[in-house]
C-alpha positions in Angstrom: 36.3 -105.3 -63.7 36.0 -101.7 -65.2 32.5 -101.4 -64.8 33.0 -101.8 -60.9 35.7 -99.0 -60.0 33.6 -96.6 -62.4 30.6 -97.6 -59.5 33.2 -97.1 -57.0 34.2 -93.9 -58.0 30.8 -92.6 -59.3 29.3 -93.6 -55.1 32.8 -91.3 -54.0 31.8 -88.8 -56.0 28.1 -88.7 -54.8 29.1 -89.0 -51.1 31.6 -86.0 -51.5 29.4 -84.1 -52.9 26.4 -84.6 -51.0 28.9 -83.4 -47.9 29.9 -80.6 -49.8 26.4 -79.3 -50.1 25.7 -79.9 -47.0 28.5 -78.3 -45.9 27.7 -75.5 -47.7 23.9 -75.4 -46.3 25.3 -75.6 -42.8 27.7 -72.4 -43.5 25.0 -70.7 -45.4 23.0 -70.9 -42.3 25.1 -69.7 -39.7 24.3 -67.0 -37.6 26.7 -63.9 -38.0 26.3 -60.4 -36.6 25.3 -59.1 -39.6 22.9 -61.3 -40.3 21.1 -60.9 -37.2 21.2 -57.4 -37.5 19.9 -57.9 -40.8 17.1 -60.2 -39.2 16.5 -57.9 -36.8 16.3 -54.4 -39.5 13.6 -56.8 -41.8 11.5 -57.6 -38.2 10.6 -54.8 -36.8 8.7 -55.4 -32.9 6.5 -52.2 -34.0 3.0 -52.7 -34.4 3.3 -56.7 -33.8 0.4 -58.3 -31.2 2.0 -60.1 -27.9 2.6 -63.3 -29.3 4.2 -62.0 -32.1 7.0 -60.0 -30.3 7.6 -63.2 -28.1 8.1 -65.8 -31.4 10.4 -62.8 -33.2 12.2 -62.4 -29.6 12.8 -66.2 -29.1 14.3 -66.2 -32.4 16.8 -63.5 -32.1 18.2 -65.0 -29.3 18.2 -68.1 -30.5 20.2 -66.6 -33.3 22.6 -64.9 -30.8 22.9 -68.0 -29.1 24.3 -69.8 -32.1 26.8 -67.0 -32.7 30.6 -67.9 -31.1 32.0 -66.4 -28.4 34.1 -63.6 -30.6 31.2 -62.7 -32.7 29.0 -62.3 -29.4 31.4 -59.8 -28.3 30.8 -58.1 -32.1 27.6 -58.4 -32.3 27.8 -56.2 -28.9 30.6 -53.7 -29.7 29.2 -52.6 -32.3 25.8 -52.3 -30.7 24.0 -54.3 -33.7 20.8 -55.1 -31.5 20.7 -51.8 -30.2 17.7 -50.4 -31.5 15.9 -53.9 -30.8 16.6 -53.7 -27.1 15.4 -50.3 -26.6 11.9 -51.4 -28.5 11.6 -54.5 -25.9 9.5 -53.2 -22.7 10.7 -54.3 -19.3 9.1 -57.6 -19.3 10.5 -58.4 -22.8 13.3 -57.9 -21.9 13.7 -59.7 -18.8 12.4 -62.7 -21.0 15.2 -62.3 -23.8 18.2 -62.0 -21.0 16.9 -65.8 -19.4 17.3 -66.3 -23.6 20.6 -65.2 -23.7 22.8 -64.9 -20.8 23.1 -68.3 -19.7 25.0 -69.3 -22.9 26.2 -66.2 -23.1 28.0 -66.2 -19.9 29.1 -69.9 -20.6 30.8 -69.0 -23.5 33.0 -66.1 -22.0 33.7 -68.1 -18.9 35.0 -71.4 -20.8 37.2 -68.4 -23.1 38.0 -67.0 -20.0 39.2 -70.2 -18.1 41.4 -71.3 -21.6 43.1 -68.0 -21.7 46.8 -68.2 -20.9 47.6 -66.9 -17.3 49.5 -64.0 -18.5 46.8 -63.0 -20.6 44.5 -63.5 -18.7 46.2 -61.1 -16.0 46.7 -58.3 -18.2 43.0 -58.6 -19.6 41.7 -58.0 -16.1 44.1 -55.5 -15.6 42.8 -53.2 -18.7 39.4 -53.9 -17.3 40.3 -52.5 -14.2 42.2 -49.4 -15.5 39.5 -48.6 -17.6 37.3 -49.2 -15.0 38.6 -46.4 -12.6 40.0 -44.1 -15.0 36.0 -43.6 -17.4 34.2 -45.7 -14.3 33.0 -42.2 -13.4 32.4 -40.6 -16.5 30.1 -43.5 -18.0 26.5 -42.6 -17.8 25.2 -44.3 -14.4 23.3 -47.4 -14.6 20.5 -47.8 -12.4 21.4 -50.7 -9.8 17.8 -51.2 -9.3 16.9 -51.8 -12.9 15.7 -55.4 -13.4 17.6 -55.9 -16.6 21.1 -54.5 -15.1 20.3 -56.8 -12.0 19.5 -59.9 -13.9 23.0 -59.5 -16.1 24.9 -58.6 -13.1 23.5 -61.6 -10.9 23.6 -63.9 -13.8 27.8 -63.2 -14.6 28.4 -63.9 -11.0 26.5 -66.8 -10.7 28.2 -68.0 -13.7 31.6 -66.8 -12.5 31.4 -68.5 -9.3 30.2 -71.8 -10.8 32.2 -72.2 -14.0 35.7 -69.7 -13.5 38.5 -72.0 -12.7 40.3 -71.1 -9.3 42.8 -69.3 -11.3 40.2 -67.6 -13.4 38.9 -66.5 -9.8 41.8 -65.2 -8.6 42.9 -63.4 -11.6 39.6 -62.0 -11.4 39.7 -60.3 -8.3 40.9 -57.1 -9.1 38.1 -56.5 -11.3 36.0 -57.4 -8.8 36.7 -55.2 -6.7 36.8 -52.5 -8.9 33.4 -53.1 -10.3 32.2 -53.2 -6.8 33.6 -50.0 -6.4 31.8 -48.2 -9.9 28.6 -49.7 -9.1 28.6 -48.0 -5.2 29.6 -44.6 -6.9 26.3 -44.9 -9.0 24.0 -45.7 -6.2 
């Protein structure tokens, strides 16, 4: 009887060891804002052939799409990809945006829809106040810039298709303020 229990115990140890190893590998390879910034820093676009640039852009987009919503916000707030973005030409910017915007806006809308209504309204009001207070001070965006147009179009498309009716109603003040801001910059 004893050898039978030993075999079962060893089998359980092996199974749990394999599971722990798999979890460790997944966590080690999961993208983070820091790892993406490091990847971009060590893989410059400068001097690369168009095909190599396209592969690098696709890899960065894949890593960005692997981030969770809050991590994407952190990446954006800390401007960790600004140097990468500035190294892209207009066509590459469009391709990169095509790769990252749909999943980014989907995550954003899922998060916005899940917020409790009071918190969502506070967030919208804060954004409205920020636009009204600093809208005139900010660097003007060229509304004819293809990248800017793509971001706005994808954002609105995602908003209108993925937002709940309550989320849409809560966001109306922000959309009105945004429209005024864009008109100011024309």
